[in-house]
N, CA, C and O atoms as CSV, one atom per row, in Angstrom:
chain,resi,resn,atom,element,x,y,z
A,1,UNK,N,N,0.837,-1.180,0.000
A,1,UNK,CA,C,0.000,0.000,0.000
A,1,UNK,C,C,0.881,1.242,0.000
A,1,UNK,O,O,1.961,1.244,0.591
A,2,UNK,N,N,0.430,2.268,-0.645
A,2,UNK,CA,C,1.204,3.498,-0.764
A,2,UNK,C,C,1.134,4.299,0.529
A,2,UNK,O,O,0.139,4.261,1.253
A,3,UNK,N,N,2.218,5.025,0.800
A,3,UNK,CA,C,2.217,5.841,2.010
A,3,UNK,C,C,1.466,7.160,1.788
A,3,UNK,O,O,1.025,7.460,0.678
A,4,UNK,N,N,1.335,7.921,2.841
A,4,UNK,CA,C,0.522,9.136,2.799
A,4,UNK,C,C,1.067,10.165,1.814
A,4,UNK,O,O,0.292,10.818,1.116
A,5,UNK,N,N,2.379,10.320,1.748
A,5,UNK,CA,C,2.945,11.317,0.825
A,5,UNK,C,C,2.668,10.936,-0.628
A,5,UNK,O,O,2.438,11.813,-1.461
A,6,UNK,N,N,2.686,9.644,-0.941
A,6,UNK,CA,C,2.356,9.208,-2.297
A,6,UNK,C,C,0.887,9.459,-2.606
A,6,UNK,O,O,0.539,9.838,-3.725
A,7,UNK,N,N,0.030,9.249,-1.621
A,7,UNK,CA,C,-1.397,9.505,-1.824
A,7,UNK,C,C,-1.659,10.982,-2.080
A,7,UNK,O,O,-2.454,11.333,-2.952
A,8,UNK,N,N,-1.000,11.837,-1.327
A,8,UNK,CA,C,-1.171,13.284,-1.503
A,8,UNK,C,C,-0.659,13.705,-2.875
A,8,UNK,O,O,-1.316,14.475,-3.575
A,9,UNK,N,N,0.498,13.209,-3.255
A,9,UNK,CA,C,1.054,13.523,-4.575
A,9,UNK,C,C,0.131,13.031,-5.676
A,9,UNK,O,O,-0.132,13.751,-6.640
A,10,UNK,N,N,-0.359,11.813,-5.536
A,10,UNK,CA,C,-1.264,11.245,-6.531
A,10,UNK,C,C,-2.513,12.100,-6.664
A,10,UNK,O,O,-2.941,12.410,-7.776
A,11,UNK,N,N,-3.098,12.482,-5.538
A,11,UNK,CA,C,-4.324,13.259,-5.580
A,11,UNK,C,C,-4.084,14.642,-6.168
A,11,UNK,O,O,-4.901,15.113,-6.960
A,12,UNK,N,N,-2.991,15.306,-5.807
A,12,UNK,CA,C,-2.692,16.640,-6.350
A,12,UNK,C,C,-2.513,16.591,-7.871
A,12,UNK,O,O,-3.041,17.439,-8.590
A,13,UNK,N,N,-1.779,15.613,-8.345
A,13,UNK,CA,C,-1.561,15.496,-9.792
A,13,UNK,C,C,-2.841,15.100,-10.515
A,13,UNK,O,O,-3.110,15.591,-11.611
A,14,UNK,N,N,-3.632,14.214,-9.911
A,14,UNK,CA,C,-4.905,13.817,-10.513
A,14,UNK,C,C,-5.862,14.997,-10.560
A,14,UNK,O,O,-6.555,15.198,-11.558
A,15,UNK,N,N,-5.904,15.772,-9.494
A,15,UNK,CA,C,-6.778,16.942,-9.444
A,15,UNK,C,C,-6.384,17.964,-10.504
A,15,UNK,O,O,-7.250,18.529,-11.172
A,16,UNK,N,N,-5.092,18.204,-10.663
A,16,UNK,CA,C,-4.607,19.138,-11.683
A,16,UNK,C,C,-4.983,18.658,-13.088
A,16,UNK,O,O,-5.419,19.451,-13.923
A,17,UNK,N,N,-4.813,17.364,-13.341
A,17,UNK,CA,C,-5.184,16.795,-14.637
A,17,UNK,C,C,-6.676,16.925,-14.892
A,17,UNK,O,O,-7.093,17.245,-16.005
A,18,UNK,N,N,-7.480,16.679,-13.866
A,18,UNK,CA,C,-8.924,16.774,-14.000
A,18,UNK,C,C,-9.351,18.218,-14.301
A,18,UNK,O,O,-10.225,18.437,-15.140
A,19,UNK,N,N,-8.755,19.187,-13.636
A,19,UNK,CA,C,-9.090,20.592,-13.869
A,19,UNK,C,C,-8.727,20.997,-15.292
A,19,UNK,O,O,-9.515,21.662,-15.964
A,20,UNK,N,N,-7.545,20.606,-15.758
A,20,UNK,CA,C,-7.135,20.919,-17.133
A,20,UNK,C,C,-8.101,20.296,-18.127
A,20,UNK,O,O,-8.508,20.939,-19.095
A,21,UNK,N,N,-8.467,19.044,-17.887
A,21,UNK,CA,C,-9.401,18.345,-18.780
A,21,UNK,C,C,-10.755,19.033,-18.808
A,21,UNK,O,O,-11.335,19.203,-19.881
A,22,UNK,N,N,-11.267,19.429,-17.662
A,22,UNK,CA,C,-12.563,20.100,-17.615
A,22,UNK,C,C,-12.538,21.473,-18.263
A,22,UNK,O,O,-13.519,21.884,-18.883
A,23,UNK,N,N,-11.429,22.187,-18.127
A,23,UNK,CA,C,-11.302,23.491,-18.797
A,23,UNK,C,C,-11.308,23.298,-20.309
A,23,UNK,O,O,-11.993,24.030,-21.023
A,24,UNK,N,N,-10.555,22.324,-20.801
A,24,UNK,CA,C,-10.558,22.050,-22.243
A,24,UNK,C,C,-11.936,21.616,-22.722
A,24,UNK,O,O,-12.394,22.042,-23.781
A,25,UNK,N,N,-12.596,20.765,-21.937
A,25,UNK,CA,C,-13.949,20.341,-22.292
A,25,UNK,C,C,-14.881,21.547,-22.375
A,25,UNK,O,O,-15.666,21.656,-23.317
A,26,UNK,N,N,-14.805,22.453,-21.399
A,26,UNK,CA,C,-15.652,23.641,-21.389
A,26,UNK,C,C,-15.396,24.510,-22.615
A,26,UNK,O,O,-16.334,25.002,-23.242
A,27,UNK,N,N,-14.133,24.697,-22.949
A,27,UNK,CA,C,-13.792,25.527,-24.117
A,27,UNK,C,C,-14.414,24.947,-25.376
A,27,UNK,O,O,-15.044,25.672,-26.146
A,28,UNK,N,N,-14.246,23.649,-25.593
A,28,UNK,CA,C,-14.751,23.048,-26.824
A,28,UNK,C,C,-16.245,22.748,-26.776
A,28,UNK,O,O,-16.849,22.494,-27.818
A,29,UNK,N,N,-16.857,22.771,-25.590
A,29,UNK,CA,C,-18.299,22.566,-25.491
A,29,UNK,C,C,-19.077,23.864,-25.631
A,29,UNK,O,O,-20.131,23.898,-26.266
A,30,UNK,N,N,-18.561,24.923,-25.042
A,30,UNK,CA,C,-19.324,26.154,-24.982
A,30,UNK,C,C,-18.657,27.333,-25.682
A,30,UNK,O,O,-19.281,27.983,-26.521
A,31,UNK,N,N,-17.417,27.617,-25.356
A,31,UNK,CA,C,-16.756,28.830,-25.851
A,31,UNK,C,C,-16.680,28.838,-27.379
A,31,UNK,O,O,-17.002,29.844,-28.010
A,32,UNK,N,N,-16.263,27.738,-27.963
A,32,UNK,CA,C,-16.163,27.673,-29.426
A,32,UNK,C,C,-17.523,27.926,-30.064
A,32,UNK,O,O,-17.611,28.611,-31.083
A,33,UNK,N,N,-18.567,27.389,-29.484
A,33,UNK,CA,C,-19.905,27.542,-30.064
A,33,UNK,C,C,-20.478,28.936,-29.837
A,33,UNK,O,O,-21.289,29.407,-30.635
A,34,UNK,N,N,-20.066,29.605,-28.750
A,34,UNK,CA,C,-20.503,30.980,-28.532
A,34,UNK,C,C,-19.971,31.903,-29.621
A,34,UNK,O,O,-20.606,32.898,-29.967
A,35,UNK,N,N,-18.804,31.566,-30.156
A,35,UNK,CA,C,-18.183,32.396,-31.179
A,35,UNK,C,C,-18.319,31.779,-32.572
A,35,UNK,O,O,-17.496,32.044,-33.448
A,36,UNK,N,N,-19.328,30.975,-32.778
A,36,UNK,CA,C,-19.521,30.289,-34.059
A,36,UNK,C,C,-19.679,31.279,-35.212
A,36,UNK,O,O,-19.129,31.060,-36.292
A,37,UNK,N,N,-20.421,32.359,-34.997
A,37,UNK,CA,C,-20.603,33.342,-36.074
A,37,UNK,C,C,-19.278,33.941,-36.504
A,37,UNK,O,O,-19.022,34.089,-37.699
A,38,UNK,N,N,-18.438,34.285,-35.548
A,38,UNK,CA,C,-17.121,34.842,-35.875
A,38,UNK,C,C,-16.241,33.792,-36.554
A,38,UNK,O,O,-15.475,34.111,-37.464
A,39,UNK,N,N,-16.353,32.543,-36.109
A,39,UNK,CA,C,-15.545,31.467,-36.701
A,39,UNK,C,C,-15.987,31.138,-38.126
A,39,UNK,O,O,-15.202,30.604,-38.910
A,40,UNK,N,N,-17.229,31.449,-38.463
A,40,UNK,CA,C,-17.724,31.144,-39.805
A,40,UNK,C,C,-17.034,31.962,-40.890
A,40,UNK,O,O,-17.170,31.654,-42.073
A,41,UNK,N,N,-16.295,32.999,-40.504
A,41,UNK,CA,C,-15.542,33.763,-41.506
A,41,UNK,C,C,-14.350,32.960,-42.033
A,41,UNK,O,O,-13.800,33.282,-43.086
A,42,UNK,N,N,-13.946,31.901,-41.292
A,42,UNK,CA,C,-12.873,31.004,-41.739
A,42,UNK,C,C,-13.514,29.690,-42.181
A,42,UNK,O,O,-14.640,29.375,-41.797
A,43,UNK,N,N,-12.781,28.930,-42.993
A,43,UNK,CA,C,-13.335,27.649,-43.426
A,43,UNK,C,C,-12.350,26.518,-43.147
A,43,UNK,O,O,-11.141,26.726,-43.052
A,44,UNK,N,N,-12.908,25.313,-43.020
A,44,UNK,CA,C,-12.126,24.106,-42.808
A,44,UNK,C,C,-12.746,23.020,-43.666
A,44,UNK,O,O,-13.918,22.684,-43.493
A,45,UNK,N,N,-11.977,22.469,-44.586
A,45,UNK,CA,C,-12.446,21.453,-45.529
A,45,UNK,C,C,-13.650,21.940,-46.334
A,45,UNK,O,O,-14.525,21.153,-46.696
A,46,UNK,N,N,-13.684,23.231,-46.606
A,46,UNK,CA,C,-14.754,23.805,-47.398
A,46,UNK,C,C,-16.001,24.172,-46.623
A,46,UNK,O,O,-16.950,24.699,-47.203
A,47,UNK,N,N,-16.024,23.907,-45.327
A,47,UNK,CA,C,-17.167,24.249,-44.489
A,47,UNK,C,C,-16.806,25.439,-43.613
A,47,UNK,O,O,-15.643,25.595,-43.241
A,48,UNK,N,N,-17.779,26.283,-43.275
A,48,UNK,CA,C,-17.505,27.350,-42.310
A,48,UNK,C,C,-17.013,26.738,-40.995
A,48,UNK,O,O,-17.575,25.749,-40.525
A,49,UNK,N,N,-15.976,27.315,-40.406
A,49,UNK,CA,C,-15.348,26.717,-39.226
A,49,UNK,C,C,-16.323,26.589,-38.058
A,49,UNK,O,O,-16.292,25.577,-37.358
A,50,UNK,N,N,-17.178,27.568,-37.825
A,50,UNK,CA,C,-18.161,27.476,-36.740
A,50,UNK,C,C,-19.095,26.305,-36.934
A,50,UNK,O,O,-19.399,25.586,-35.982
A,51,UNK,N,N,-19.557,26.102,-38.167
A,51,UNK,CA,C,-20.430,24.967,-38.475
A,51,UNK,C,C,-19.680,23.652,-38.271
A,51,UNK,O,O,-20.219,22.713,-37.685
A,52,UNK,N,N,-18.437,23.583,-38.755
A,52,UNK,CA,C,-17.650,22.362,-38.625
A,52,UNK,C,C,-17.429,21.997,-37.159
A,52,UNK,O,O,-17.583,20.837,-36.777
A,53,UNK,N,N,-17.066,22.991,-36.334
A,53,UNK,CA,C,-16.816,22.712,-34.922
A,53,UNK,C,C,-18.095,22.251,-34.224
A,53,UNK,O,O,-18.045,21.393,-33.343
A,54,UNK,N,N,-19.237,22.815,-34.611
A,54,UNK,CA,C,-20.498,22.396,-33.996
A,54,UNK,C,C,-20.897,20.998,-34.456
A,54,UNK,O,O,-21.444,20.221,-33.674
A,55,UNK,N,N,-20.626,20.676,-35.716
A,55,UNK,CA,C,-21.067,19.403,-36.272
A,55,UNK,C,C,-20.125,18.250,-35.955
A,55,UNK,O,O,-20.583,17.165,-35.597
A,56,UNK,N,N,-18.809,18.466,-36.080
A,56,UNK,CA,C,-17.882,17.353,-35.921
A,56,UNK,C,C,-16.648,17.683,-35.102
A,56,UNK,O,O,-16.141,16.823,-34.382
A,57,UNK,N,N,-16.167,18.879,-35.195
A,57,UNK,CA,C,-14.886,19.228,-34.581
A,57,UNK,C,C,-14.839,18.981,-33.091
A,57,UNK,O,O,-13.875,18.410,-32.581
A,58,UNK,N,N,-15.875,19.409,-32.389
A,58,UNK,CA,C,-15.879,19.220,-30.934
A,58,UNK,C,C,-15.900,17.750,-30.560
A,58,UNK,O,O,-15.238,17.347,-29.603
A,59,UNK,N,N,-16.642,16.950,-31.292
A,59,UNK,CA,C,-16.692,15.522,-30.983
A,59,UNK,C,C,-15.327,14.868,-31.180
A,59,UNK,O,O,-14.922,14.021,-30.384
A,60,UNK,N,N,-14.629,15.254,-32.223
A,60,UNK,CA,C,-13.283,14.725,-32.458
A,60,UNK,C,C,-12.365,15.126,-31.299
A,60,UNK,O,O,-11.596,14.306,-30.795
A,61,UNK,N,N,-12.450,16.381,-30.886
A,61,UNK,CA,C,-11.641,16.856,-29.762
A,61,UNK,C,C,-11.979,16.072,-28.497
A,61,UNK,O,O,-11.074,15.729,-27.737
A,62,UNK,N,N,-13.259,15.779,-28.250
A,62,UNK,CA,C,-13.654,15.033,-27.057
A,62,UNK,C,C,-13.053,13.633,-27.041
A,62,UNK,O,O,-12.595,13.171,-25.997
A,63,UNK,N,N,-13.050,12.962,-28.171
A,63,UNK,CA,C,-12.468,11.611,-28.245
A,63,UNK,C,C,-10.970,11.677,-27.975
A,63,UNK,O,O,-10.434,10.859,-27.228
A,64,UNK,N,N,-10.296,12.649,-28.580
A,64,UNK,CA,C,-8.860,12.825,-28.331
A,64,UNK,C,C,-8.624,13.134,-26.862
A,64,UNK,O,O,-7.685,12.617,-26.257
A,65,UNK,N,N,-9.474,13.976,-26.288
A,65,UNK,CA,C,-9.349,14.355,-24.880
A,65,UNK,C,C,-9.499,13.147,-23.957
A,65,UNK,O,O,-8.780,13.034,-22.964
A,66,UNK,N,N,-10.417,12.254,-24.274
A,66,UNK,CA,C,-10.617,11.050,-23.461
A,66,UNK,C,C,-9.369,10.169,-23.482
A,66,UNK,O,O,-8.922,9.701,-22.435
A,67,UNK,N,N,-8.809,9.943,-24.664
A,67,UNK,CA,C,-7.610,9.104,-24.760
A,67,UNK,C,C,-6.422,9.765,-24.074
A,67,UNK,O,O,-5.648,9.095,-23.390
A,68,UNK,N,N,-6.273,11.088,-24.253
A,68,UNK,CA,C,-5.183,11.820,-23.601
A,68,UNK,C,C,-5.316,11.729,-22.086
A,68,UNK,O,O,-4.333,11.476,-21.390
A,69,UNK,N,N,-6.536,11.934,-21.567
A,69,UNK,CA,C,-6.765,11.873,-20.123
A,69,UNK,C,C,-6.415,10.492,-19.576
A,69,UNK,O,O,-5.730,10.385,-18.559
A,70,UNK,N,N,-6.876,9.443,-20.239
A,70,UNK,CA,C,-6.611,8.083,-19.766
A,70,UNK,C,C,-5.118,7.790,-19.742
A,70,UNK,O,O,-4.614,7.182,-18.798
A,71,UNK,N,N,-4.419,8.220,-20.774
A,71,UNK,CA,C,-2.976,7.982,-20.832
A,71,UNK,C,C,-2.240,8.772,-19.746
A,71,UNK,O,O,-1.349,8.244,-19.081
A,72,UNK,N,N,-2.622,10.045,-19.572
A,72,UNK,CA,C,-1.981,10.879,-18.557
A,72,UNK,C,C,-2.272,10.351,-17.154
A,72,UNK,O,O,-1.387,10.351,-16.299
A,73,UNK,N,N,-3.505,9.899,-16.909
A,73,UNK,CA,C,-3.850,9.360,-15.591
A,73,UNK,C,C,-3.091,8.067,-15.328
A,73,UNK,O,O,-2.640,7.834,-14.207
A,74,UNK,N,N,-2.946,7.237,-16.330
A,74,UNK,CA,C,-2.180,5.997,-16.163
A,74,UNK,C,C,-0.726,6.309,-15.816
A,74,UNK,O,O,-0.127,5.639,-14.975
A,75,UNK,N,N,-0.169,7.317,-16.457
A,75,UNK,CA,C,1.217,7.719,-16.168
A,75,UNK,C,C,1.337,8.205,-14.730
A,75,UNK,O,O,2.295,7.862,-14.036
A,76,UNK,N,N,0.371,9.001,-14.278
A,76,UNK,CA,C,0.372,9.462,-12.888
A,76,UNK,C,C,0.279,8.266,-11.944
A,76,UNK,O,O,1.009,8.192,-10.955
A,77,UNK,N,N,-0.618,7.333,-12.250
A,77,UNK,CA,C,-0.782,6.144,-11.417
A,77,UNK,C,C,0.514,5.339,-11.325
A,77,UNK,O,O,0.885,4.883,-10.244
A,78,UNK,N,N,1.194,5.166,-12.442
A,78,UNK,CA,C,2.446,4.416,-12.450
A,78,UNK,C,C,3.515,5.115,-11.641
A,78,UNK,O,O,4.225,4.473,-10.866
A,79,UNK,N,N,3.643,6.424,-11.808
A,79,UNK,CA,C,4.699,7.165,-11.138
A,79,UNK,C,C,4.491,7.262,-9.623
A,79,UNK,O,O,5.451,7.430,-8.872
A,80,UNK,N,N,3.250,7.157,-9.183
A,80,UNK,CA,C,2.982,7.273,-7.742
A,80,UNK,C,C,2.680,5.926,-7.088
A,80,UNK,O,O,2.398,5.867,-5.891
A,81,UNK,N,N,2.736,4.847,-7.864
A,81,UNK,CA,C,2.566,3.515,-7.294
A,81,UNK,C,C,1.143,3.047,-7.140
A,81,UNK,O,O,0.864,2.173,-6.319
A,82,UNK,N,N,0.220,3.620,-7.926
A,82,UNK,CA,C,-1.176,3.217,-7.850
A,82,UNK,C,C,-1.659,2.505,-9.105
A,82,UNK,O,O,-2.855,2.253,-9.245
A,83,UNK,N,N,-0.763,2.181,-10.008
A,83,UNK,CA,C,-1.164,1.543,-11.275
A,83,UNK,C,C,-1.616,0.110,-11.031
A,83,UNK,O,O,-1.106,-0.595,-10.161
A,84,UNK,N,N,-2.597,-0.288,-11.837
A,84,UNK,CA,C,-3.039,-1.671,-11.781
A,84,UNK,C,C,-2.125,-2.518,-12.641
A,84,UNK,O,O,-1.592,-2.046,-13.645
A,85,UNK,N,N,-1.948,-3.746,-12.255
A,85,UNK,CA,C,-1.055,-4.622,-13.014
A,85,UNK,C,C,-1.816,-5.394,-14.046
A,85,UNK,O,O,-1.228,-6.185,-14.784
């Protein structure tokens, strides 16, 4: 079992990762869509960028975010001695 200092370190790093993940989620869930009209002045793959981000872009970012979070959390778990074998 891990000692108290490892638990504190694990929790601090996990909390920081969770906050970063939630901030990124918020940006791609709400902020990008609030500025969709302004983003429509640019295009991506022939579509207005605001439309693209609302239709597909955010979902792609969410999938990438999930894989990134899982990998980063696993690394934290390994470094602090909480990884599953």
